[in-house]
C-alpha positions as CSV (number, residue, x, y, z in Angstrom):
1,M,4.4,-14.1,29.6
2,Y,3.9,-12.4,26.3
3,S,5.2,-8.8,25.6
4,K,3.5,-6.2,23.6
5,N,7.0,-4.5,22.9
6,K,7.6,-7.0,20.2
7,A,4.5,-6.2,18.2
8,S,5.6,-2.4,18.3
9,T,8.8,-3.0,16.7
10,A,6.7,-4.4,13.8
11,K,5.5,-1.1,13.2
12,D,9.1,0.2,12.0
13,K,8.3,-1.4,8.6
14,P,4.9,-0.7,7.0
15,V,2.9,-4.0,6.5
16,Y,1.5,-2.9,3.1
17,V,3.2,-1.4,0.1
18,T,0.9,0.9,-2.1
19,K,2.0,2.0,-5.6
20,I,0.5,4.1,-8.2
21,N,1.0,3.5,-11.9
22,K,1.1,6.9,-13.3
23,E,0.7,5.4,-16.8
24,L,-2.9,4.6,-16.0
25,C,-3.6,7.2,-13.6
26,K,-6.0,10.0,-14.7
27,R,-5.5,12.0,-11.6
28,C,-8.9,12.1,-10.5
29,G,-8.1,12.1,-6.8
30,I,-10.6,9.2,-5.8
31,C,-7.9,7.3,-4.2
32,V,-6.9,10.4,-1.9
33,Q,-10.4,11.2,-1.0
34,F,-11.4,7.7,-0.1
35,C,-8.2,6.7,1.8
36,P,-9.7,6.6,5.6
37,Q,-5.8,6.7,6.9
38,G,-4.6,9.8,4.8
39,V,-1.9,7.7,3.0
40,F,-2.1,10.0,-0.1
41,I,-1.3,13.4,-1.0
42,R,-1.5,15.1,-4.6
43,D,1.7,16.2,-6.3
44,E,2.0,19.6,-8.1
45,E,0.9,17.8,-11.3
46,G,-2.1,16.4,-9.4
47,Y,-1.1,12.8,-9.3
48,P,-1.6,10.9,-5.9
49,V,1.7,10.2,-4.1
50,V,2.0,7.9,-1.4
51,K,3.1,10.1,1.6
52,E,2.3,8.2,4.7
53,Q,3.0,4.4,3.7
54,E,3.2,3.3,7.4
55,K,-0.6,4.4,7.9
56,C,-1.8,1.9,5.4
57,T,-4.0,-0.8,6.9
58,G,-4.5,-2.8,3.5
59,C,-8.2,-2.0,3.5
60,L,-8.2,-1.5,-0.3
61,S,-10.5,1.3,-0.5
62,C,-8.1,2.9,-3.0
63,F,-7.7,-0.3,-5.3
64,Y,-11.6,-0.7,-5.4
65,Y,-12.6,2.8,-6.0
66,C,-9.9,3.3,-8.6
67,P,-11.6,3.6,-12.0
68,D,-8.2,3.4,-14.1
69,F,-6.9,0.2,-12.1
70,A,-3.7,2.3,-11.0
71,V,-3.4,1.4,-7.5
72,E,-1.6,-1.6,-6.2
73,V,-1.7,-2.6,-2.5
74,K,0.5,-5.8,-1.6
75,K,1.4,-7.1,1.8
76,H,5.0,-6.0,2.5
77,D,6.5,-9.6,2.5
78,E,4.9,-10.6,-0.9
79,G,7.4,-11.9,-3.5
80,K,10.1,-12.7,-1.0
81,N,11.2,-16.6,-0.9
82,K,9.2,-17.2,-4.0
83,K,12.0,-19.4,-5.5
84,D,11.6,-21.8,-2.7
85,D,7.6,-22.2,-2.7
86,G,6.4,-25.4,-4.4
87,R,10.0,-26.9,-4.9
88,E,10.6,-30.5,-4.3
89,K,13.9,-31.3,-2.6
């Protein structure tokens, strides 16, 4: 018998990690406006800030609508164990 409790513990860590590159960002706020989950807020300088990372569903709206390519969205576990991938033993 399968338990749904195991799935709920996965919610403790975000499935996706969202980052804003301030060097590329022009503070237009498009990512804030188009995020259906309300992941972003704007700081006192107008830059988007990831406030509710756990709400990110990986829809990539912020990524696709950003005119400056300043948003990055990755799966939480990307980059782990890359040293072992593709190696012959």
